[in-house]
VOPAGU-2260 file (C-alpha; in pm, 1 decimal, decimal comma):
REM VOPAGU-2260
SITE   aa  ch    i         X         Y         Z
SITE  MET   A    0   13398,1   -7189,7   -6635,8
SITE  LYS   A    1   13099,0   -7193,3   -6867,4
SITE  ILE   A    2   12978,5   -7488,8   -7071,4
SITE  ILE   A    3   12835,9   -7457,5   -7431,4
SITE  VAL   A    4   12630,8   -7760,9   -7511,2
SITE  THR   A    5   12587,6   -7769,5   -7894,8
SITE  ALA   A    6   12254,4   -7939,0   -7998,2
SITE  GLY   A    7   12165,2   -7807,0   -8324,4
SITE  GLY   A    8   12262,0   -8084,4   -8574,3
SITE  GLN   A    9   12033,8   -8285,1   -8788,7
SITE  GLY   A   10   12191,8   -8635,8   -8747,2
SITE  THR   A   11   12072,6   -8771,6   -9078,6
SITE  LYS   A   12   12287,3   -9085,7   -9050,9
SITE  MET   A   13   12065,7   -9204,2   -8760,6
SITE  TRP   A   14   11741,2   -9223,0   -8952,3
SITE  PRO   A   15   11467,6   -9332,6   -8897,8
SITE  TYR   A   16   11495,3   -9232,7   -8530,1
SITE  SER   A   17   11661,9   -8900,2   -8615,4
SITE  ARG   A   18   11410,9   -8680,3   -8806,1
SITE  GLN   A   19   11411,9   -8322,8   -8925,1
SITE  ASP   A   20   11178,7   -8215,3   -8653,7
SITE  LYS   A   21   11343,9   -8434,2   -8381,6
SITE  PRO   A   22   11708,0   -8510,6   -8448,8
SITE  LYS   A   23   11919,9   -8788,4   -8286,6
SITE  GLN   A   24   12034,6   -8585,4   -7990,0
SITE  PHE   A   25   11674,6   -8560,7   -7871,5
SITE  GLN   A   26   11593,9   -8928,7   -7932,2
SITE  PRO   A   27   11655,3   -9232,5   -7707,3
SITE  ILE   A   28   11916,3   -9387,0   -7937,0
SITE  ILE   A   29   12076,4   -9588,4   -7646,8
SITE  GLY   A   30   11848,1   -9692,8   -7378,7
SITE  ASN   A   31   11555,7   -9478,9   -7246,6
SITE  GLN   A   32   11736,0   -9146,0   -7209,8
SITE  THR   A   33   11820,8   -8924,8   -7495,7
SITE  LEU   A   34   12172,1   -8835,8   -7581,5
SITE  TYR   A   35   12104,9   -8468,8   -7485,1
SITE  GLU   A   36   11955,2   -8569,9   -7149,1
SITE  GLN   A   37   12252,4   -8785,7   -7072,4
SITE  THR   A   38   12487,1   -8497,3   -7153,8
SITE  ILE   A   39   12309,1   -8253,9   -6934,1
SITE  GLU   A   40   12282,4   -8507,5   -6649,9
SITE  ALA   A   41   12658,7   -8567,8   -6670,1
SITE  LEU   A   42   12737,8   -8198,7   -6661,9
SITE  MET   A   43   12505,3   -8133,1   -6366,5
SITE  THR   A   44   12715,9   -8359,9   -6145,6
SITE  ASP   A   45   12969,6   -8073,3   -6112,6
SITE  PHE   A   46   12830,4   -7757,7   -6283,4
SITE  ALA   A   47   12531,6   -7538,1   -6174,7
SITE  PRO   A   48   12254,1   -7510,1   -6424,2
SITE  GLU   A   49   12339,6   -7128,1   -6452,5
SITE  ASP   A   50   12682,5   -7220,2   -6596,8
SITE  ILE   A   51   12539,8   -7443,6   -6864,9
SITE  PHE   A   52   12442,0   -7283,6   -7202,9
SITE  VAL   A   53   12260,9   -7468,0   -7472,9
SITE  SER   A   54   12322,0   -7365,7   -7837,8
SITE  THR   A   55   12052,3   -7496,2   -8075,7
SITE  LYS   A   56   11827,1   -7403,4   -8357,2
SITE  ARG   A   57   11505,8   -7211,3   -8298,7
SITE  LYS   A   58   11297,0   -7504,1   -8404,3
SITE  PHE   A   59   11460,3   -7722,4   -8126,5
SITE  ILE   A   60   11416,7   -7493,5   -7842,4
SITE  GLY   A   61   11097,1   -7656,8   -7725,4
SITE  LEU   A   62   11254,5   -8008,5   -7731,1
SITE  ALA   A   63   11570,6   -7890,3   -7552,0
SITE  SER   A   64   11387,5   -7701,4   -7281,8
SITE  GLU   A   65   11147,7   -7983,7   -7225,6
SITE  GLN   A   66   11438,9   -8237,1   -7183,5
SITE  SER   A   67   11645,0   -7996,4   -6965,7
SITE  PRO   A   68   11402,6   -7806,9   -6747,1
SITE  GLN   A   69   11680,8   -7734,3   -6505,3
SITE  ILE   A   70   11860,8   -7509,0   -6748,9
SITE  PRO   A   71   11736,1   -7142,6   -6722,9
SITE  LEU   A   72   11556,6   -7027,7   -7037,7
SITE  LYS   A   73   11793,2   -6725,0   -7059,0
SITE  ASN   A   74   12083,4   -6984,3   -7106,1
SITE  PHE   A   75   11948,4   -7100,9   -7451,3
SITE  ILE   A   76   12136,3   -6960,1   -7734,1
SITE  VAL   A   77   11892,5   -6962,1   -8022,6
SITE  GLU   A   78   12052,3   -7010,2   -8375,3
SITE  PRO   A   79   11847,7   -6920,5   -8676,4
SITE  ASP   A   80   11685,7   -7228,9   -8859,1
SITE  ILE   A   81   11943,1   -7201,1   -9141,0
SITE  PRO   A   82   12194,7   -7482,9   -9202,4
SITE  LYS   A   83   12538,2   -7318,7   -9191,1
SITE  ASP   A   84   12754,0   -7600,7   -9026,9
SITE  ARG   A   85   12929,7   -7552,8   -8705,8
SITE  GLY   A   86   13149,5   -7253,7   -8788,8
SITE  PRO   A   87   12875,2   -6980,5   -8793,1
SITE  GLY   A   88   12665,9   -7164,3   -8529,3
SITE  GLU   A   89   12944,2   -7191,2   -8279,8
SITE  GLY   A   90   13067,0   -6845,7   -8355,9
SITE  PHE   A   91   12718,7   -6716,7   -8263,1
SITE  ALA   A   92   12748,9   -6898,4   -7925,3
SITE  PHE   A   93   13101,7   -6758,6   -7871,2
SITE  LEU   A   94   12965,3   -6404,8   -7935,6
SITE  HIS   A   95   12698,4   -6445,2   -7670,1
SITE  LEU   A   96   12944,1   -6562,0   -7402,2
SITE  GLU   A   97   13192,7   -6285,1   -7499,4
SITE  MET   A   98   12915,3   -6030,6   -7434,0
SITE  LEU   A   99   12812,4   -6192,4   -7099,4
SITE  TYR   A  100   13128,5   -6336,6   -6951,6
SITE  PRO   A  101   13426,7   -6215,9   -7129,9
SITE  ASN   A  102   13672,0   -6313,5   -6864,0
SITE  GLU   A  103   13554,3   -6672,9   -6807,1
SITE  PRO   A  104   13677,6   -6959,3   -7020,0
SITE  PHE   A  105   13425,7   -7191,0   -7184,5
SITE  ILE   A  106   13425,6   -7541,9   -7331,8
SITE  ILE   A  107   13237,0   -7688,8   -7611,3
SITE  VAL   A  108   13038,3   -8021,0   -7525,5
SITE  GLN   A  109   12857,1   -8183,8   -7810,5
SITE  ALA   A  110   12520,0   -8327,8   -7718,7
SITE  ASP   A  111   12555,7   -8635,3   -7940,7
SITE  ILE   A  112   12870,2   -8779,3   -7777,3
SITE  LEU   A  113   12892,3   -9027,3   -7497,1
SITE  HIS   A  114   13151,5   -8964,6   -7222,8
SITE  GLN   A  115   13221,2   -9270,0   -7006,2
SITE  PRO   A  116   13277,4   -9267,5   -6714,0
SITE  VAL   A  117   13122,7   -8935,7   -6619,5
SITE  ASP   A  118   13371,4   -8850,8   -6343,7
SITE  LYS   A  119   13663,4   -8876,6   -6569,1
SITE  PHE   A  120   13473,8   -8659,0   -6828,6
SITE  ILE   A  121   13432,4   -8387,4   -6550,3
SITE  GLN   A  122   13800,2   -8430,8   -6456,6
SITE  MET   A  123   13903,5   -8347,2   -6814,9
SITE  ILE   A  124   13676,1   -8039,0   -6831,5
SITE  ARG   A  125   13841,7   -7906,3   -6507,4
SITE  GLU   A  126   14194,4   -7980,9   -6628,1
SITE  ALA   A  127   14118,8   -7810,3   -6960,0
SITE  GLU   A  128   13996,2   -7508,8   -6769,4
SITE  ALA   A  129   14301,7   -7492,1   -6545,9
SITE  LEU   A  130   14540,6   -7523,9   -6839,8
SITE  THR   A  131   14354,4   -7262,1   -7041,0
SITE  ILE   A  132   14372,8   -7014,1   -6744,9
SITE  LYS   A  133   14747,1   -7093,6   -6693,7
SITE  THR   A  134   14861,1   -7071,8   -7053,8
SITE  LYS   A  135   14590,0   -6870,6   -7242,0
SITE  LYS   A  136   14610,6   -7140,6   -7504,9
SITE  MET   A  137   14305,1   -7305,2   -7673,3
SITE  VAL   A  138   14286,6   -7654,8   -7537,0
SITE  THR   A  139   14145,9   -7946,9   -7718,0
SITE  GLY   A  140   14118,8   -8328,4   -7653,2
SITE  GLY   A  141   14292,9   -8625,8   -7790,5
SITE  THR   A  142   14283,8   -8997,0   -7758,9
SITE  LYS   A  143   14598,5   -9214,5   -7791,6
SITE  ALA   A  144   14613,8   -9386,4   -8135,3
SITE  THR   A  145   14698,2   -9739,1   -8091,0
SITE  GLU   A  146   14561,0   -9863,0   -8424,0
SITE  PRO   A  147   14495,0   -9702,1   -8764,9
SITE  ILE   A  148   14140,6   -9573,0   -8804,0
SITE  LEU   A  149   14022,9   -9437,8   -9130,7
SITE  GLY   A  150   13788,4   -9135,1   -9152,6
SITE  ILE   A  151   13922,4   -8928,8   -8861,7
SITE  ASP   A  152   14174,8   -8654,5   -8815,4
SITE  TYR   A  153   14490,6   -8671,2   -8591,4
SITE  LEU   A  154   14720,1   -8441,9   -8389,0
SITE  GLN   A  155   15090,0   -8472,3   -8397,0
SITE  LEU   A  156   15215,8   -8395,5   -8039,7
SITE  GLY   A  157   15506,0   -8171,6   -7931,2
SITE  GLY   A  158   15649,2   -8162,7   -7588,9
SITE  GLN   A  159   15464,8   -8220,3   -7261,8
SITE  ILE   A  160   15354,6   -7890,3   -7110,2
SITE  ASP   A  161   15382,2   -7980,3   -6737,0
SITE  GLY   A  162   15388,7   -8277,9   -6503,3
SITE  GLU   A  163   15052,6   -8197,8   -6360,0
SITE  ARG   A  164   14856,8   -8359,0   -6637,6
SITE  GLU   A  165   14891,1   -8548,6   -6968,2
SITE  ALA   A  166   14890,2   -8224,9   -7180,2
SITE  TYR   A  167   15105,4   -8152,0   -7480,2
SITE  THR   A  168   15179,6   -7882,4   -7723,6
SITE  ILE   A  169   15057,2   -7953,8   -8077,0
SITE  GLU   A  170   15324,9   -7997,4   -8350,2
SITE  LYS   A  171   15054,9   -7990,2   -8630,0
SITE  PHE   A  172   14708,4   -8096,0   -8727,2
SITE  VAL   A  173   14709,4   -8399,9   -8944,8
SITE  TYR   A  174   14417,9   -8438,5   -9195,4
SITE  ARG   A  175   14269,8   -8787,6   -9227,5
SITE  LYS   A  176   14467,0   -9010,5   -9456,0
SITE  LYS   A  177   14313,0   -9179,5   -9768,0
SITE  THR   A  178   14449,9   -9534,4   -9720,1
SITE  LEU   A  179   14495,9   -9771,6   -9433,9
SITE  ARG   A  180   14870,3   -9798,7   -9514,1
SITE  GLU   A  181   14918,7   -9425,3   -9483,0
SITE  THR   A  182   14720,8   -9425,3   -9160,6
SITE  ARG   A  183   14919,1   -9708,8   -9018,2
SITE  ASP   A  184   15247,7   -9534,1   -9094,6
SITE  LEU   A  185   15122,8   -9217,7   -8922,4
SITE  VAL   A  186   15026,7   -9397,7   -8607,9
SITE  GLU   A  187   15336,4   -9621,3   -8585,9
SITE  ASN   A  188   15600,1   -9357,2   -8667,5
SITE  PHE   A  189   15476,3   -9031,4   -8523,1
SITE  HIS   A  190   15369,1   -8918,1   -8175,1
SITE  ILE   A  191   14997,9   -8906,2   -8259,9
SITE  VAL   A  192   14654,1   -8881,7   -8092,2
SITE  THR   A  193   14306,5   -8872,8   -8257,3
SITE  HIS   A  194   14137,7   -8542,4   -8264,3
SITE  SER   A  195   13832,0   -8553,6   -8044,9
SITE  ASN   A  196   13673,0   -8207,8   -8109,9
SITE  HIS   A  197   13698,6   -8044,2   -7782,8
SITE  THR   A  198   13740,9   -7660,2   -7763,3
SITE  CYS   A  199   13823,3   -7480,0   -7430,4
SITE  TRP   A  200   13929,6   -7113,9   -7458,0
SITE  TYR   A  201   13825,0   -6759,1   -7374,0
SITE  PRO   A  202   13541,8   -6632,8   -7596,2
SITE  GLY   A  203   13716,8   -6306,2   -7678,7
SITE  LEU   A  204   14041,1   -6498,7   -7795,7
SITE  MET   A  205   13817,4   -6730,9   -8001,8
SITE  LEU   A  206   13654,6   -6427,2   -8172,7
SITE  GLU   A  207   13993,5   -6282,1   -8242,1
SITE  ALA   A  208   14092,1   -6609,5   -8409,8
SITE  TYR   A  209   13778,3   -6586,5   -8626,3
SITE  LYS   A  210   13892,8   -6227,7   -8711,5
SITE  LYS   A  211   14231,0   -6369,3   -8809,6
SITE  TYR   A  212   14132,0   -6678,8   -8995,4
SITE  ARG   A  213   13772,6   -6622,3   -9114,4
SITE  PRO   A  214   13730,7   -6255,4   -9124,7
SITE  ASP   A  215   13405,8   -6275,1   -9319,3
SITE  TRP   A  216   13257,3   -6474,6   -9030,4
SITE  TYR   A  217   13389,4   -6226,5   -8780,0
SITE  LYS   A  218   13245,1   -5934,4   -8972,4
SITE  ALA   A  219   12898,9   -6090,7   -8979,7
SITE  LEU   A  220   12922,0   -6174,9   -8608,9
SITE  MET   A  221   13003,8   -5807,8   -8525,2
SITE  LYS   A  222   12705,2   -5698,9   -8723,6
SITE  ILE   A  223   12485,9   -5939,9   -8522,4
SITE  LYS   A  224   12639,9   -5802,8   -8214,6
SITE  GLY   A  225   12512,2   -5459,0   -8315,3
SITE  VAL   A  226   12155,7   -5562,6   -8343,3
SITE  ILE   A  227   12128,2   -5785,5   -8021,9
SITE  GLY   A  228   11890,3   -5610,1   -7791,2
SITE  LYS   A  229   11733,5   -5383,9   -8039,4
SITE  SER   A  230   11398,6   -5372,6   -8205,6
SITE  GLY   A  231   11356,1   -5626,5   -8479,7
SITE  GLU   A  232   11646,3   -5834,5   -8347,2
SITE  VAL   A  233   11533,0   -6185,9   -8461,3
SITE  ALA   A  234   11472,5   -6075,9   -8817,7
SITE  ALA   A  235   11796,5   -5873,7   -8834,3
SITE  ILE   A  236   12002,4   -6166,0   -8696,7
SITE  GLU   A  237   11839,0   -6412,3   -8947,3
SITE  GLU   A  238   11921,1   -6179,4   -9239,6
SITE  ILE   A  239   12288,5   -6145,3   -9133,7
SITE  TYR   A  240   12312,6   -6510,1   -9052,4
SITE  SER   A  241   12168,7   -6625,9   -9387,1
SITE  GLU   A  242   12454,4   -6441,4   -9565,8
SITE  MET   A  243   12730,3   -6626,5   -9375,8
SITE  GLU   A  244   12924,7   -6886,3   -9571,5
SITE  ALA   A  245   12875,8   -7240,1   -9431,8
SITE  GLY   A  246   13174,0   -7421,3   -9293,4
SITE  PRO   A  247   13313,5   -7615,1   -8999,2
SITE  THR   A  248   13466,9   -7452,0   -8696,6
SITE  GLU   A  249   13787,3   -7626,8   -8780,6
SITE  GLU   A  250   13852,3   -7367,8   -9052,1
SITE  VAL   A  251   13950,1   -7140,3   -8757,2
SITE  THR   A  252   14075,4   -7396,6   -8491,2
SITE  ILE   A  253   14309,0   -7589,1   -8720,5
SITE  ASN   A  254   14489,8   -7268,7   -8790,4
SITE  VAL   A  255   14507,1   -7196,7   -8413,1
SITE  MET   A  256   14661,5   -7548,4   -8359,9
SITE  ASN   A  257   14915,6   -7508,1   -8640,1
SITE  ALA   A  258   15015,7   -7163,2   -8508,3
SITE  ASP   A  259   15136,6   -7306,6   -8164,0
SITE  GLU   A  260   14839,0   -7132,9   -7990,5
SITE  ALA   A  261   14684,0   -7461,8   -7859,2
SITE  ALA   A  262   14743,5   -7760,4   -7652,7
SITE  VAL   A  263   14583,2   -8098,6   -7626,0
SITE  ILE   A  264   14483,9   -8305,8   -7322,2
SITE  LEU   A  265   14470,1   -8686,6   -7346,5
SITE  LEU   A  266   14124,3   -8789,5   -7261,3
SITE  PRO   A  267   14104,2   -8996,7   -6943,3
SITE  TYR   A  268   13767,2   -9141,4   -7044,8
SITE  LYS   A  269   13600,6   -9309,8   -7342,3
SITE  TRP   A  270   13480,0   -9066,0   -7606,6
SITE  THR   A  271   13218,1   -9215,0   -7837,0
SITE  ASP   A  272   13077,8   -9019,2   -8143,9
SITE  VAL   A  273   12720,6   -9157,8   -8175,9
SITE  GLY   A  274   12718,5   -9068,1   -8538,6
SITE  THR   A  275   12594,3   -9386,1   -8717,0
SITE  TRP   A  276   12397,2   -9703,1   -8627,5
SITE  ASN   A  277   12729,3   -9887,3   -8680,3
SITE  SER   A  278   12889,8   -9681,9   -8413,0
SITE  VAL   A  279   12611,0   -9766,2   -8172,8
SITE  TYR   A  280   12662,9  -10134,8   -8255,4
SITE  ASP   A  281   13033,9  -10106,5   -8200,3
SITE  LEU   A  282   12976,0   -9953,8   -7859,9
SITE  MET   A  283   12696,2  -10172,9   -7730,7
SITE  ALA   A  284   12730,3  -10518,3   -7890,4
SITE  ASN   A  285   12718,0  -10787,0   -7627,3
SITE  GLY   A  286   12869,0  -11130,6   -7585,7
SITE  ASP   A  287   12648,5  -11297,0   -7851,4
SITE  GLY   A  288   12764,2  -11027,3   -8100,4
SITE  ASN   A  289   12429,8  -10849,5   -8113,0
SITE  TYR   A  290   12289,3  -10525,9   -7972,8
SITE  LYS   A  291   11919,4  -10553,1   -7878,0
SITE  ASP   A  292   11722,2  -10249,1   -7752,0
SITE  GLY   A  293   11347,4  -10207,3   -7699,7
SITE  ASN   A  294   11076,5  -10473,5   -7729,5
SITE  THR   A  295   11277,7  -10732,5   -7922,6
SITE  VAL   A  296   11334,0  -11109,8   -7958,0
SITE  VAL   A  297   11653,1  -11213,7   -8142,2
SITE  ILE   A  298   11718,6  -11581,2   -8210,0
SITE  ASP   A  299   12016,1  -11747,3   -8382,0
SITE  SER   A  300   12146,5  -11427,4   -8527,1
SITE  GLN   A  301   12489,8  -11265,6   -8523,4
SITE  SER   A  302   12662,3  -10926,9   -8562,6
SITE  SER   A  303   12335,5  -10738,9   -8590,1
SITE  LEU   A  304   12173,3  -10436,8   -8425,6
SITE  VAL   A  305   11801,6  -10480,8   -8355,1
SITE  LYS   A  306   11627,5  -10167,2   -8206,3
SITE  GLY   A  307   11244,6  -10154,4   -8150,3
SITE  TYR   A  308   11015,2   -9937,0   -7955,0
SITE  ASP   A  309   10773,1  -10000,0   -7675,9
SITE  GLY   A  310   10457,6   -9992,5   -7898,6
SITE  LYS   A  311   10561,5  -10297,9   -8105,4
SITE  LEU   A  312   10735,3  -10625,1   -8078,5
SITE  VAL   A  313   11033,2  -10679,5   -8320,7
SITE  ALA   A  314   11128,5  -11046,8   -8369,1
SITE  VAL   A  315   11409,3  -11167,4   -8591,8
SITE  ALA   A  316   11575,8  -11510,5   -8644,4
SITE  GLY   A  317   11866,8  -11637,3   -8848,4
SITE  VAL   A  318   12010,0  -11297,2   -8963,4
SITE  ARG   A  319   12355,2  -11165,2   -8949,3
SITE  ASP   A  320   12529,1  -10834,2   -9011,6
SITE  LEU   A  321   12208,2  -10629,0   -9028,1
SITE  ILE   A  322   12089,8  -10299,6   -8893,5
SITE  ILE   A  323   11729,8  -10323,7   -8798,6
SITE  VAL   A  324   11551,0  -10019,2   -8661,0
SITE  ASP   A  325   11177,8   -9991,5   -8606,5
SITE  THR   A  326   10980,4   -9670,8   -8522,7
SITE  GLU   A  327   10607,9   -9602,1   -8518,5
SITE  ASP   A  328   10603,1   -9510,6   -8886,1
SITE  ALA   A  329   10908,8   -9649,7   -9038,2
SITE  LEU   A  330   11129,8   -9963,0   -9048,0
SITE  LEU   A  331   11488,1   -9981,2   -9159,8
SITE  VAL   A  332   11655,5  -10299,7   -9266,7
SITE  VAL   A  333   12003,5  -10257,8   -9407,8
SITE  SER   A  334   12331,3  -10445,2   -9423,8
SITE  LYS   A  335   12606,4  -10304,5   -9190,2
SITE  ASP   A  336   12827,9  -10274,2   -9487,5
SITE  GLU   A  337   12570,0  -10072,1   -9681,5
SITE  ILE   A  338   12479,6   -9819,6   -9412,8
SITE  ASP   A  339   12570,7   -9540,0   -9635,1
SITE  LYS   A  340   12267,2   -9635,7   -9846,1
SITE  LEU   A  341   12068,2   -9421,5   -9596,1
SITE  LYS   A  342   12155,9   -9119,0   -9810,6
SITE  GLU   A  343   11987,0   -9286,5  -10109,2
SITE  ILE   A  344   11683,0   -9372,4   -9908,5
SITE  GLN   A  345   11638,5   -9022,0   -9778,8
SITE  LYS   A  346   11690,7   -8876,7  -10123,8
SITE  LYS   A  347   11428,8   -9126,2  -10270,0
SITE  LEU   A  348   11173,8   -9021,2   -9995,7
SITE  ASP   A  349   11226,1   -8661,0  -10069,5
SITE  GLU   A  350   11187,3   -8712,2  -10458,9
SITE  THR   A  351   10871,4   -8910,5  -10413,1
SITE  ASP   A  352   10683,4   -8671,6  -10194,7
SITE  ARG   A  353   10723,6   -8868,1   -9872,5
SITE  SER   A  354   10920,0   -8602,2   -9676,8
SITE  GLN   A  355   10689,8   -8671,3   -9382,0
SITE  TYR   A  356   10926,1   -8964,1   -9296,9
SITE  LEU   A  357   11238,9   -8745,6   -9299,5
C-alpha cells in the first residue's frame, strides 16, 4: 500500500496565514504544528516513510522536505508550478506510482484535512486497501448524513458489500443541491452519505479511467511518461503539462462511481476540511463560544475566532461574530458572515500593487 499526500494547493480562503509562497498546509493554522506535519505524523504511526509519497508543486518542495525530513527525497512527486486543479496534478502522481509500483494500491490523503482520532483514520486506510484488493473497485469515503449541509456533494448508497466493514456499492453520485429544502429531502428520503474525497485504487486502473473519461489528460500523461528520465525532462514535462486543460479529478472519479466501478466506506473518524476560517471556528470553538490561538486576550466576546502569533499580543473586548487573524505583516478583521469578502480583499491587493501580501 502506498500513500499519496497531496500538498500543492494555494488555500486562498485562509489568508492572511495562507500565502502564495507558503500556503495553508504548511502553516500552523491550528496549534503549533502545520496541517502537513500533522498529516505526515499521523501516517507514520502505521506506514514506513518509504511508502509515503508527497505530491506538491516545485516551489513548495523546500517547505515540504523541511517539514517532513523523514520522507525520502525520491518520494517527492514534483508538479510544475502551473495551476491546473487536481485532475492533471493527481494524474501526474498516479503516473509516477504506475511506473514504480503498478501492482500496489494507493490512497490519496489531502494535507489540509484533519483526521481524528488517528487510529481510526489508519483503520479506514487499511480497510480501503483490503476492499480494493478484494474487489478491484475504486474505494472512496463517506460520512453519514444526519442533517442537510449546503455546498457539499453526496453519494447515494446501494447494498452493503460484505459484513466485514461498513462498505457499500454506490448507486450514484449526487451533486450538491441549490436549496436547503432540496438537500433536506435528499438526506431524509434517500440512503445518503456525504462525499469525503478519498480515492483508493490501483494506479494502472486509475490511468485507464483517465483514458476512458478524460482521454486528453491521458494522452498528455503518456507524453510525460515518454520524457521521464531523458535529457531535458523538467522543461519537457512543463511544456506538456502547461497544455493540459484544468479541472478536478472528479471529472474522472464521478464517472467511475456512476459506472458501478466504485465502493464507499463509512468513515469511522471525524473528517474535517480545514478550508476556511469559519471551518476552523466550527471545529475548535470552546465553551465560551470563542476560539483563541496564539498570544491573545479575549474579554466579554462571543462567537469569534481570534488568532495571533508569538511576536505580538492581540487583545479584543466586546466583539461578536468576528474572524480576527493577525500575522507579522497583515491583520484581518471580518464578520463571520462576510468571510467571502476575502476574495475582494485579495483582488484589491493585487490591483493596487501590494501583491507582497498575497
